[in-house]
Structure formats: C-alpha cells, structure tokens
C-alpha positions in Angstrom: 4.1 7.5 17.8 6.2 4.4 19.7 4.6 1.8 21.3 5.6 3.3 24.9 3.1 6.6 23.9 0.5 3.5 23.5 0.6 1.9 27.2 -0.1 5.6 27.6 -3.2 5.5 25.4 -4.8 2.1 25.8 -4.3 -1.1 27.8 -1.4 -2.8 26.0 2.5 -3.1 26.2 5.0 -3.1 24.0 6.1 -6.6 24.3 2.5 -7.4 23.5 2.3 -4.9 20.1 5.9 -6.4 19.3 5.2 -10.2 19.4 2.0 -10.3 17.9 2.8 -7.7 14.7 6.5 -7.0 14.2 6.0 -3.5 15.0 7.9 -0.8 17.1 6.5 2.6 15.9 4.9 4.5 13.4 4.7 7.9 12.2 1.5 9.7 12.3 0.9 13.0 10.8 -0.4 16.5 11.8 -4.1 17.1 11.9 -3.1 20.2 8.8 -1.6 17.5 6.5 -4.2 16.3 4.1 -3.0 13.1 2.1 -2.4 14.8 -0.8 -0.1 16.4 0.8 2.0 13.2 1.8 1.7 11.6 -2.3 2.6 14.9 -3.4 6.2 14.8 -1.6 6.2 11.1 -2.5 5.5 12.4 -6.7 7.8 14.3 -6.6 10.5 12.9 -5.2 9.6 9.7 -7.6 9.9 12.2 -10.9 13.3 13.8 -9.4 14.8 10.3 -8.9 13.3 9.2 -13.0 14.1 12.9 -14.1 10.9 13.1 -14.9 9.5 16.6 -15.8 5.8 17.3 -14.3 4.5 17.8 -18.7 5.8 14.7 -19.2 3.1 12.7 -17.4 0.1 11.3 -18.6 -1.6 9.6 -15.8 -1.8 10.2 -12.6 -2.9 7.0 -10.1 -3.1 6.7 -6.1 -4.6 4.6 -3.8 -6.1 5.6 -1.3 -9.1 4.7 0.9 -8.1 8.1 3.4 -9.0 11.0 0.5 -8.6 14.5 1.4 -12.8 14.7 0.2 -15.2 12.4 -1.0 -15.0 14.5 -4.3 -12.7 15.1 -6.3 -10.4 12.4 -6.0 -7.5 12.7 -3.9 -4.9 12.4 -7.5 -6.8 15.7 -8.5 -5.8 17.6 -5.9 -2.4 16.7 -5.8 -2.6 17.2 -10.5 -3.3 21.0 -9.4 -0.4 20.9 -6.7 2.1 19.9 -8.3 0.9 20.5 -11.4 0.6 18.1 -14.2 -1.1 19.8 -17.5 -1.2 17.1 -19.9 -2.3 14.2 -17.1 -5.7 12.1 -16.1 -5.8 11.8 -12.6 -7.9 9.7 -10.9 -7.6 7.5 -7.3 -8.1 3.8 -7.0 -10.0 2.6 -3.8 -8.8 -1.0 -2.9 -7.0 -0.7 0.7 -4.0 -2.2 1.0 -3.6 -3.6 -2.4 -4.3 0.3 -3.4 -0.4 0.5 -4.9 -0.2 -3.2 -6.7 -3.8 -2.5 -8.4 -2.6 1.6 -9.5 0.8 -0.6 -11.3 -1.4 -3.2 -12.9 -3.0 0.0 -14.0 -0.6 1.6 -15.4 1.1 -1.0 -17.4 -1.7 -1.6 -19.1 -1.9 1.9 -19.9 1.9 2.4 -21.3 1.0 -1.6 -23.1 -1.8 0.2 -24.5 -0.1 3.1 -25.8 -2.6 5.5 -24.1 0.3 6.8 -22.2 4.0 6.5 -21.9 4.7 7.7 -18.5 2.4 7.0 -15.5 3.0 8.4 -12.2 2.0 5.6 -9.3 1.4 7.0 -6.1 0.1 5.4 -2.4 -0.7 7.4 -0.3 -2.4 7.3 3.4 -4.1 9.3 5.9 -4.7 6.0 8.6 -4.9 8.7 11.6 -8.0 9.7 10.4 -9.9 6.5 10.5 -8.3 4.7 13.2 -10.4 4.2 16.7 -7.6 5.4 19.3 -9.4 3.5 21.6 -9.6 -0.4 20.6 -6.6 -1.9 21.5 -6.6 -4.7 18.6 -6.2 -2.0 15.7 -4.8 1.1 16.7 -1.1 -0.1 17.1 -1.1 -1.3 14.0 -2.0 2.0 11.4 0.3 4.9 11.0 0.6 7.5 7.9 2.6 8.0 4.8 3.2 8.1 1.1 5.4 6.4 -1.8 5.0 7.1 -5.4 6.5 5.5 -9.1 7.0 6.6 -12.0 6.6 4.5 -15.4 7.3 4.9 -18.3 7.1 2.9 -22.2 10.5 0.6 -22.7 11.5 -1.6 -24.9 13.1 -4.7 -23.1 12.9 -7.2 -20.7 13.0 -4.6 -17.7 10.1 -3.6 -15.8 6.8 -5.0 -14.9 6.6 -8.2 -16.3 3.3 -9.8 -14.8 0.6 -8.6 -12.3 -2.2 -10.7 -10.3 -5.3 -9.0 -9.0 -8.5 -10.3 -7.3 -11.0 -10.4 -4.6 -13.7 -11.5 -2.2 -16.5 -9.1 -1.5 -18.5 -12.0 0.1 -15.5 -11.2 3.3 -15.4 -7.1 3.2 -16.9 -7.6 6.7 -13.9 -8.5 8.3 -11.9 -5.0 7.6 -14.2 -2.5 7.1 -16.1 0.6 7.8 -19.4 0.7 8.3 -20.9 4.1 8.9 -20.0 7.3 6.3 -20.9 5.5 3.0 -25.0 5.9 1.4 -25.4 2.4 3.2 -25.3 4.8 6.7 -24.6 8.1 6.3 -23.0 10.7 9.3 -26.0 12.5 9.6 -26.7 15.2 12.0 -28.1 12.1 15.4 -25.2 10.1 13.9 -24.0 8.5 17.8 -20.4 8.1 16.9 -19.5 5.0 18.4 -16.9 4.3 16.3 -18.6 2.3 13.5 -16.5 5.1 11.1 -13.4 4.1 12.1 -11.5 0.9 10.6 -12.8 -2.3 12.5 -11.0 -5.6 11.7 -11.6 -9.8 12.5 -7.4 -10.2 12.6 -7.6 -13.5 13.2 -9.7 -14.4 9.8 -8.0 -11.6 7.8 -4.3 -13.4 9.1 -5.6 -16.6 7.9 -7.0 -16.0 4.5 -3.7 -13.1 3.5 -0.9 -15.8 4.1 -2.9 -18.0 1.7 -3.9 -15.6 -0.6 -0.6 -13.6 -0.5 1.0 -17.3 -1.0 -0.5 -17.4 -4.3 -0.9 -14.6 -5.9 3.5 -14.7 -5.4 3.1 -18.0 -7.1 0.7 -16.9 -9.9 2.8 -13.8 -11.4 6.2 -16.6 -10.6 4.6 -19.1 -12.8 3.4 -16.5 -15.7 6.3 -16.0 -16.3 8.5 -19.4 -16.1 10.2 -18.7 -13.0 10.9 -19.8 -9.8 10.9 -18.2 -6.0 14.9 -18.9 -6.1 14.4 -16.7 -9.6 13.6 -13.6 -6.9 16.3 -11.2 -5.8 14.2 -9.2 -3.4 9.9 -9.9 -2.2 8.5 -7.0 -1.1 5.6 -7.4 0.6 3.0 -4.8 2.3 4.0 -4.0 5.5 1.2 -5.4 7.6 2.3 -7.2 10.0 5.3 -9.9 11.1 3.9 -13.1 11.8 1.8 -12.7 8.2 5.1 -11.7 6.5 7.0 -14.5 7.8 4.0 -17.4 7.4 3.7 -16.3 3.4 8.3 -16.7 3.3 7.6 -20.0 4.8 5.2 -20.8 2.0 7.4 -19.5 -0.4 10.6 -21.2 0.2 11.9 -17.8 0.5 14.4 -16.6 3.7 13.4 -13.9 5.4 16.8 -12.1 4.6 15.4 -11.9 1.1 12.0 -10.0 2.1 12.2 -6.3 2.9 11.3 -5.1 6.4 9.9 -2.4 7.7 7.5 -2.6 9.6 8.7 -2.2 13.0 9.5 1.9 12.2 5.7 2.7 10.0 3.5 -0.1 10.6 0.5 -0.8 8.2 0.0 2.4 6.0 -2.3 0.7 3.9 -1.7 1.2 0.5 1.6 3.6 1.1 3.3 0.1 2.6 4.7 -1.1 -0.7 6.5 2.2 -2.3 7.9 3.0 0.8 9.1 -0.4 1.2 10.6 -0.2 -2.2 11.6 3.1 -2.3 13.8 2.6 1.2 14.7 -1.0 -0.8 16.5 0.9 -3.7 18.0 3.8 -1.4 19.8 1.8 0.5 21.3 -0.3 -2.4 19.2 -3.1 -2.0 18.2 -3.8 -5.8 20.1 -4.2 -8.7 19.4 -3.8 -12.6 18.4 -6.4 -13.7 17.2 -7.9 -9.8 13.3 -9.7 -9.3 11.1 -7.6 -7.6 8.7 -9.8 -6.5 5.3 -7.5 -4.7 2.7 -8.0 -2.9 0.2 -6.7 -0.8 -3.4 -7.2 0.9 -6.4 -5.5 2.3 -9.7 -4.7 2.8 -12.3 -5.5 0.0 -11.0 -8.7 0.3 -8.8 -7.5 -2.4 -5.4 -8.6 -3.1 -2.8 -8.9 -5.9 1.0 -9.7 -7.3 3.7 -7.9 -9.3 6.8 -8.9 -10.6 9.3 -6.4 -12.1 13.0 -6.6 -13.4 14.8 -3.9 -12.1 
C-alpha cells in the first residue's frame, strides 16, 4: 500500500508522509490472513536457516498485540500449525518491543537450562487495529512477521546483553482504549474508533529518542563496549526522524543503521526481526559482528539487545 493509495483515502500526500516518517509503502495482509499465518512462515524460514527440526524446539515465544484470538495465544496456534511437539508456547504483549522482550526471555530460559533451542517471533496484523480515517496514524502501520532460532552454545557469540524497561504512567500516549475488561465491546458499542490505535506522536517522539538512546548505551556499557564496537544497529522501524535522532545521540553514522522503514512502515513486534533477517540475507552481517537491536513501543515499553553474530 503506497503513499499514493493513502492520498485517495485521507487528506495527506506522499511528500507529507515521506518527510515526517520516511515511509513510502507498507504491506497489508489480505482479510483471510491471520497473524499466526505470517508467524508460521517466518518461523519456518528461521528454522530452515538454522537447520533445525520441529521436535528440537523447546519453546516458542511470539511477540504480538494482534493475536488471532483473545484466547489461546497466537504461539499456541503456530505450535499446532507447524507442529512443535515438544515446545511450550506463549505470547509476549509488549507492542513494538515484543521481539526484544521475547529475545530476553529466550536467553534467560537457555541460560538457566530450561531450554536448548527457542524459537522467537514477532508478528503483527496492524491493519486490523488501524483507524483508516485517522491520517496521523493510518499511514504508519504495516503487517508482517520475523523470527529467529536461539540455541545454547559455548563461546563468545550469541545474545550477550539485554535491557528492558517500561513506564505504564504514559500508556495512554499509545494505546487502544476499548476491547478489554475496562471497556468491553458490547452490543451497544458505538464503534467510534476507540477500538483502534490512538497515538500521541509528539510526546512519543521525545521519550522514544531519549529511552532508545539510553537502552543502547546500557547494553554496551554492560559489556564494556562503545558505539565504535558496533558493526550494525537494527532499530525498530517506527519513524526515520526517531532513528536519525538516536543515531546522532549515539554518535553512530546512519549508514551503520539498517533501514527498511521506507518499504514496510511500522510493523510493531515484527519490525526488528524483519530488518535483522533482511540485513543477514543481504550479507551485511559477518561472524563476530556486534549487532545492536533496540525498540520502543506502547506500554510504554522499550528494550535493547546486543548480539555477537
């Protein structure tokens, strides 16, 4: 779905969208496609790359805010579709930071010995919760999924540091008001778009830049590294201005950030694994490279991870 398509829906323009967000197009799933369908394809691709059999997976973690059902988890649906006979499966609801949270949980499970191989996915069908009459938000979001396989190993490679934080006092800056127990959708629900994403963009920008920068510095400091030791930054693809501001504060050139926001928009929990997969398949990551991942989303919740490839 291109910016030109949005010019026919709401009062906007390609120039307005591009200069403010960096987005030129995004992918929108067909009506019959579920979040689990996209997650399934991403998980299969990750397992193929990792030469991993389904019966080897001990856990499946799916970051998503657009589950197939309120109950059960989307991870359980993916588990049945694959299938993964030996895995525990559960979702992580952390919006755009869902994949980073899943990565941190998977790392912990492996380190304490409760799992050897963990499949971590971020998958979203944001088109299902987007208000296509709100020009300020509808142009931002796309659908997609990405996944990785983590496994126990010996040596210096792998997930070497993670950092997670949240602040629920700012939850109304990026939220969906209706649809939960606080305001359930009943037979007389007005369908006034309160069951769709609502965002305070200007305030989100300020906090996102500050906390994403701090999160990056925290994992680097924990490992005794500096920005100069980072080969590639894989940030959440929310807004090019946020990414540019974070790059400036970290003193890392923008060409060391992997960017695909122009083609996919904001895919929430799918954003980081989508970009990571593209960067890897494009040959932009080499063994021994330090890869810095960072994300910020509704909750508000944010996090970072440092991986030695």
